[in-house]
FINUDREN-519284 format. One record per residue (C-alpha): residue in one letter; x, y, z. Coordinates in nm, 2 decimals. Example, Ala and Ser with C-alpha at 12.3 -4.5 7.8 and 13.67 -1.06 7.14 Angstrom:
2
+---+--------+--------+--------+
: r :      u :      v :      w :
+---+--------+--------+--------+
: A :   1.23 :  -0.45 :   0.78 :
: S :   1.37 :  -0.11 :   0.71 :
+---+--------+--------+--------+
***
This chain:
142
+---+--------+--------+--------+
: r :      u :      v :      w :
+---+--------+--------+--------+
: M :  11.38 :   8.32 :  10.96 :
: N :  11.15 :   8.51 :  10.69 :
: P :  11.09 :   8.86 :  10.71 :
: V :  10.79 :   9.00 :  10.86 :
: P :  10.59 :   9.32 :  10.67 :
: A :  10.51 :   9.54 :  10.81 :
: T :  10.16 :   9.54 :  10.81 :
: I :   9.90 :   9.29 :  10.69 :
: L :   9.62 :   9.34 :  10.62 :
: A :   9.37 :   8.96 :  10.67 :
: I :   9.05 :   8.83 :  10.84 :
: L :   9.03 :   8.68 :  11.16 :
: V :   8.88 :   8.37 :  11.21 :
: S :   8.96 :   8.27 :  11.61 :
: V :   9.05 :   8.37 :  11.93 :
: T :   9.23 :   8.11 :  12.18 :
: D :   9.28 :   8.33 :  12.47 :
: G :   9.33 :   8.67 :  12.53 :
: D :   9.61 :   8.80 :  12.42 :
: T :   9.68 :   8.52 :  12.12 :
: I :   9.48 :   8.54 :  11.73 :
: K :   9.43 :   8.35 :  11.44 :
: I :   9.38 :   8.53 :  11.07 :
: W :   9.31 :   8.43 :  10.74 :
: R :   9.54 :   8.50 :  10.50 :
: D :   9.63 :   8.45 :  10.09 :
: K :   9.45 :   8.13 :  10.16 :
: Q :   9.61 :   8.00 :  10.53 :
: V :   9.53 :   8.04 :  10.87 :
: E :   9.83 :   8.26 :  11.10 :
: I :   9.89 :   8.30 :  11.44 :
: V :   9.90 :   8.60 :  11.56 :
: R :  10.02 :   8.71 :  11.95 :
: L :   9.92 :   9.04 :  12.00 :
: A :  10.30 :   9.24 :  12.14 :
: C :  10.37 :   9.47 :  12.42 :
: I :  10.11 :   9.32 :  12.66 :
: D :  10.04 :   8.98 :  12.86 :
: A :   9.69 :   8.86 :  12.87 :
: P :   9.57 :   8.61 :  13.17 :
: E :   9.60 :   8.23 :  13.12 :
: L :   9.23 :   8.09 :  13.03 :
: R :   9.30 :   7.84 :  13.35 :
: Q :   9.35 :   8.23 :  13.58 :
: Q :   9.03 :   8.27 :  13.64 :
: P :   8.78 :   8.47 :  13.61 :
: W :   9.09 :   8.68 :  13.47 :
: G :   9.11 :   8.46 :  13.13 :
: M :   8.86 :   8.43 :  12.99 :
: A :   8.78 :   8.73 :  13.02 :
: A :   8.96 :   8.93 :  12.89 :
: R :   8.94 :   8.63 :  12.56 :
: D :   8.52 :   8.76 :  12.60 :
: R :   8.65 :   9.15 :  12.58 :
: L :   8.91 :   9.06 :  12.25 :
: L :   8.67 :   8.82 :  12.11 :
: E :   8.40 :   9.17 :  12.19 :
: L :   8.68 :   9.41 :  12.01 :
: A :   8.71 :   9.20 :  11.69 :
: P :   8.42 :   8.93 :  11.62 :
: I :   8.51 :   8.65 :  11.45 :
: G :   8.57 :   8.76 :  10.98 :
: S :   8.60 :   9.15 :  11.13 :
: S :   8.92 :   9.25 :  10.85 :
: V :   9.21 :   9.34 :  11.14 :
: E :   9.54 :   9.59 :  11.06 :
: I :   9.75 :   9.35 :  11.22 :
: R :  10.07 :   9.60 :  11.21 :
: A :  10.42 :   9.32 :  11.27 :
: I :  10.66 :   9.37 :  11.46 :
: S :  10.88 :   9.05 :  11.51 :
: R :  10.81 :   8.64 :  11.45 :
: D :  10.83 :   8.54 :  11.82 :
: R :  11.08 :   8.12 :  11.92 :
: Y :  10.71 :   8.01 :  11.83 :
: G :  10.72 :   8.12 :  11.43 :
: R :  10.38 :   8.36 :  11.53 :
: T :  10.39 :   8.69 :  11.41 :
: V :  10.42 :   8.92 :  11.73 :
: A :  10.24 :   9.29 :  11.57 :
: E :  10.01 :   9.57 :  11.75 :
: V :   9.61 :   9.45 :  11.58 :
: S :   9.39 :   9.69 :  11.49 :
: V :   8.99 :   9.67 :  11.40 :
: Q :   8.87 :   9.98 :  11.19 :
: S :   9.17 :  10.19 :  11.33 :
: Q :   9.17 :  10.04 :  11.74 :
: N :   9.48 :   9.93 :  11.88 :
: L :   9.30 :   9.57 :  12.04 :
: N :   9.66 :   9.61 :  12.22 :
: L :   9.68 :   9.90 :  12.33 :
: S :   9.26 :   9.91 :  12.41 :
: L :   9.29 :   9.53 :  12.68 :
: V :   9.56 :   9.70 :  12.90 :
: Q :   9.35 :  10.04 :  12.97 :
: G :   9.11 :   9.83 :  13.01 :
: G :   9.22 :   9.61 :  13.22 :
: Y :   9.27 :   9.27 :  13.04 :
: A :   9.57 :   9.24 :  13.03 :
: V :   9.86 :   9.35 :  13.07 :
: V :  10.22 :   9.61 :  12.98 :
: Y :  10.48 :   9.29 :  12.91 :
: R :  10.78 :   9.49 :  12.98 :
: D :  11.06 :   9.19 :  12.91 :
: Y :  10.85 :   9.21 :  12.56 :
: L :  10.83 :   9.68 :  12.47 :
: R :  11.02 :   9.65 :  12.15 :
: G :  10.83 :   9.80 :  11.89 :
: C :  10.55 :   9.97 :  12.10 :
: D :  10.53 :  10.32 :  12.24 :
: R :  10.64 :  10.23 :  12.57 :
: G :  10.47 :  10.52 :  12.76 :
: L :  10.20 :  10.45 :  12.62 :
: Y :  10.13 :  10.15 :  12.75 :
: L :  10.25 :  10.17 :  13.07 :
: G :  10.04 :  10.54 :  13.16 :
: A :   9.73 :  10.32 :  13.00 :
: E :   9.85 :  10.03 :  13.25 :
: N :   9.90 :  10.25 :  13.59 :
: E :   9.55 :  10.43 :  13.47 :
: A :   9.40 :  10.07 :  13.51 :
: R :   9.58 :  10.01 :  13.77 :
: D :   9.50 :  10.31 :  13.93 :
: R :   9.13 :  10.25 :  13.91 :
: K :   9.17 :   9.87 :  13.98 :
: L :   8.95 :   9.75 :  13.59 :
: N :   8.92 :   9.41 :  13.59 :
: F :   9.22 :   9.22 :  13.66 :
: W :   9.39 :   9.55 :  13.85 :
: S :   9.14 :   9.43 :  14.09 :
: Q :   9.26 :   9.18 :  14.29 :
: E :   9.43 :   9.21 :  14.56 :
: R :   9.74 :   9.05 :  14.45 :
: P :   9.73 :   8.95 :  14.07 :
: I :   9.94 :   8.71 :  13.96 :
: F :  10.07 :   8.81 :  13.66 :
: P :  10.03 :   8.60 :  13.39 :
: W :  10.40 :   8.50 :  13.34 :
: E :  10.47 :   8.41 :  13.69 :
: Y :  10.15 :   8.24 :  13.68 :
: R :  10.29 :   8.04 :  13.36 :
: K :  10.67 :   7.92 :  13.51 :
+---+--------+--------+--------+
***
């Protein structure tokens, strides 16, 4: 497996869903999975589409993005915290209730910061947390 560079500067070319993007760097497209979070699947209506749309609002196509690479996943994707103009998109999605903390994959992220943001979003019943009994993305995929 190739080592992952610490920071990547790139251009956002597409948003696949609420936690996966495609970037352009080194004359090629690369898939990036947002670290430490899990967004609802697109089929989890309306939450999946809302997460993708919110990510597009935060980072429109063509945006310059800074990728703080943490690892590569089993599919070869870079797993990273992604920022636009110093705004951490992973954390912003959790703060707005568009994504949840992926507890099994928190390595490399500030655990307290992410869990605190999720608790606040849940307490405020924001978006995904407005459901009486939310189905977590990892449960939905089963």
